[in-house]
C-alpha positions, 0 to 999 in steps of 0.5 A, spaced: 750 601 504 751 603 511 752 610 513 759 613 516 759 619 520 766 619 521 771 625 519 770 622 512 762 625 512 765 632 512 767 631 504 761 627 503 764 621 503 758 616 508 757 610 505 761 604 505 761 599 499 761 593 503 757 593 509 757 586 510 764 586 511 766 587 518 772 592 518 779 590 522 781 596 524 787 598 524 792 604 521 795 605 514 800 610 512 804 608 520 811 609 516 812 612 509 814 606 507 808 603 509 804 606 503 808 605 496 805 607 491 808 606 483 805 609 477 802 605 471 805 608 464 800 608 458 803 602 457 800 599 463 807 597 466 808 599 473 814 603 474 819 599 478 827 600 475 825 605 471 827 601 464 819 601 463 820 608 460 824 606 454 830 608 451 833 616 449 831 617 443 834 625 443 830 631 444 830 637 449 826 634 455 829 629 460 824 624 462 826 620 469 823 617 475 821 621 481 822 617 487 820 621 494 818 620 500 814 624 505 813 629 499 807 631 495 809 632 488 808 639 488 813 640 494 818 635 490 818 639 484 819 646 488 825 642 491 828 641 484 826 647 482 830 650 487 836 645 485 836 646 478 834 653 478 828 652 473 821 654 473 815 649 476 812 650 468 818 646 466 816 640 470 811 636 467 807 630 471 801 625 469 798 625 477 799 628 484 802 622 488 801 622 496 806 626 501 805 621 507 808 615 502 814 612 498 812 614 491 815 613 483 813 616 477 815 619 470 817 627 470 819 631 464 824 637 465 825 641 459 832 644 457 837 639 463 843 636 462 842 629 464 848 628 469 844 635 472 838 630 473 843 625 476 846 630 481 840 630 485 840 624 490 837 626 497 834 621 502 827 624 501 827 625 493 832 621 487 832 622 480 834 616 477 834 612 469 834 620 465 833 619 458 832 624 452 825 625 449 822 629 444 815 631 449 813 634 455 809 629 461 802 633 461 796 631 467 792 624 465 798 621 462 798 615 466 794 609 466 793 608 473 797 606 480 800 601 483 799 600 490 802 596 496 799 598 503 801 596 510 796 596 515 798 595 522 795 595 529 788 591 527 783 589 531 782 582 527 782 578 521 778 576 516 779 569 515 779 566 508 772 566 506 772 573 508 777 576 504 776 571 498 768 574 499 771 582 499 775 581 493 769 577 489 766 585 491 772 588 488 772 584 482 764 583 481 760 589 483 767 594 485 766 600 490 764 606 490 769 611 487 769 617 491 773 622 492 778 621 498 780 625 504 787 627 501 783 630 495 781 635 501 786 635 506 787 629 510 788 633 517 785 639 515 778 637 510 777 644 508 780 645 501 773 645 498 770 650 502 776 654 500 774 652 493 767 654 494 768 661 497 772 662 491 767 661 486 763 666 490 768 670 490 768 671 498 776 672 499 777 674 506 772 668 508 778 664 504 784 667 508 781 666 515 779 660 513 785 657 511 789 661 516 785 660 522 781 654 521 783 648 527 784 641 527 786 636 532 789 631 527 796 637 526 800 637 531 799 642 537 805 648 534 801 649 528 795 649 532 797 654 537 800 658 531 792 658 528 790 660 535 795 666 535 792 667 528 786 671 531 789 675 535 795 677 531 799 683 532 804 682 527 803 678 520 810 678 519 812 675 526 807 669 525 809 667 518 816 666 519 813 662 526 810 657 520 814 651 517 816 653 510 812 647 507 805 651 510 806 655 503 800 658 502 799 660 510 806 663 509 804 666 503 796 669 505 799 672 511 806 676 507 800 679 503 796 681 510 803 684 512 803 689 506 796 691 506 794 687 499 786 688 498 783 681 500 781 679 492 789 680 490 792 677 497 788 670 495 789 671 486 797 671 487 797 664 490 799 659 486 793 658 480 795 650 481 792 651 488 787 655 486 785 650 480 786 645 486 780 648 490 775 649 486 777 641 483 776 640 491 769 643 491 766 639 485 769 633 488 765 634 494 759 635 490 760 628 486 761 624 494 755 628 496 751 625 490 754 617 490 752 618 497 745 620 496 743 615 491 739 610 494 742 603 491 744 597 495 746 593 489 753 597 486 752 593 480 746 596 477 751 603 478 757 600 474 755 604 467 753 610 470 757 617 471 756 622 476 757 629 473 763 633 477 759 639 476 760 646 471 758 651 467 756 646 461 754 639 465 748 638 462 742 633 465 743 629 457 749 626 461 746 623 466 741 620 469 734 623 471 735 621 478 742 623 479 741 630 475 736 632 480 739 629 485 746 633 484 741 639 482 738 638 490 745 639 493 747 645 488 741 649 491 742 647 498 749 650 497 746 656 494 750 655 488 749 653 480 752 651 475 753 658 472 758 660 478 764 655 475 764 660 469 769 664 474 770 672 471 778 669 471 779 664 466 783 660 469 778 658 475 773 656 469 770 649 469 766 646 464 765 640 468 766 632 466 763 626 468 767 620 473 765 613 474 760 611 479 763 605 480 771 602 481 773 596 480 780 594 483 785 589 480 790 584 482 789 584 489 792 581 494 793 580 501 798 577 507 798 576 514 805 580 515 808 577 521 814 578 518 813 585 521 809 585 526 802 580 528 797 585 528 799 587 521 796 586 514 799 587 507 794 588 501 796 590 494 793 592 488 791 597 482 787 603 481 785 607 474 788 614 474 784 618 478 781 613 484 784 613 491 787 607 494 783 610 500 777 608 498 779 600 498 783 601 505 777 604 508 773 598 506 777 594 510 778 598 516 771 601 517 774 605 523 772 613 521 779 616 521 785 611 519 790 615 518 796 614 523 797 620 528 805 619 527 805 623 520 801 629 524 806 636 523 
């Protein structure tokens, strides 16, 4: 497995699973419709029409399909709550879906009428096929996701033989089950840093990093605002300059304006964001372990699991080699397992296990000459928790492969 010293190395992704296949180049997510995600329900059916979620059974929960384009799940839920006048805790979902995509997922809404659900019909967000059920949707209540992805601006194409060889790799040896860039922030991969500092209770560093860290992948207007932060004379004025979708920056600047302590300011952020930050740090450590394994034959990792570090992680959960690598990485990070036993109950993490290798299924490809000559279309299914970009990076092999048309 070869090294990859791109932006991906910042989040611990340093190897390819298929070094024998020279990449074709190209970009993904040039348009939202280039990246279509359909949730696969526990029944095994992907969402297409909405009828897959079943028939009305009565009850106080309304289940429906959330279609969105150019929005992440959190922001989509905020929009829905604002329209319906409900709390975010009244909406249940099985998993987070990417922003730079068109996505279909099942959600549940507590005690809201079907007609109110049907009325939500916007250009970038729609709710459809509402039915009544007696239970809420919970995190993990899905089997996986089905993807249709267009890769544009390719520099070469694989022969039929190369495509067949790649598909055989997916079927027999699989791919390293990395957490993708979007887990950390596709344009500004720093969520794992925030998670580490949160565990260390270094709150001032979180504020400085999250508002002031500059990424060349962001829009120049946002870069300018981050530069202004270091010399801000009025946090309130700077807050108003940030677009509303920059919720965390705006909340932190508001806290600074009000004179909150660093701790109060940070812990006042949405709990979902704070928990996600700690999960991102666990994901970073996991990626580092995966990249440190000295294995050329992925079939040797088929049945292996890697710990997502937590205060109850134990050596007997994994192999001696994997455990020793994790311990050495924690030592290099100047942290230990006990750090995940945060004094804030909602930020504690016991840890869990994650498969080292994934096996995409239903993989297909075709040249997309109906769109443009330098494009291909691929489709495949993944089990829940795995990232489609782990498949596309093996095909593209060109470091960061996101389209800059999505900067903002």
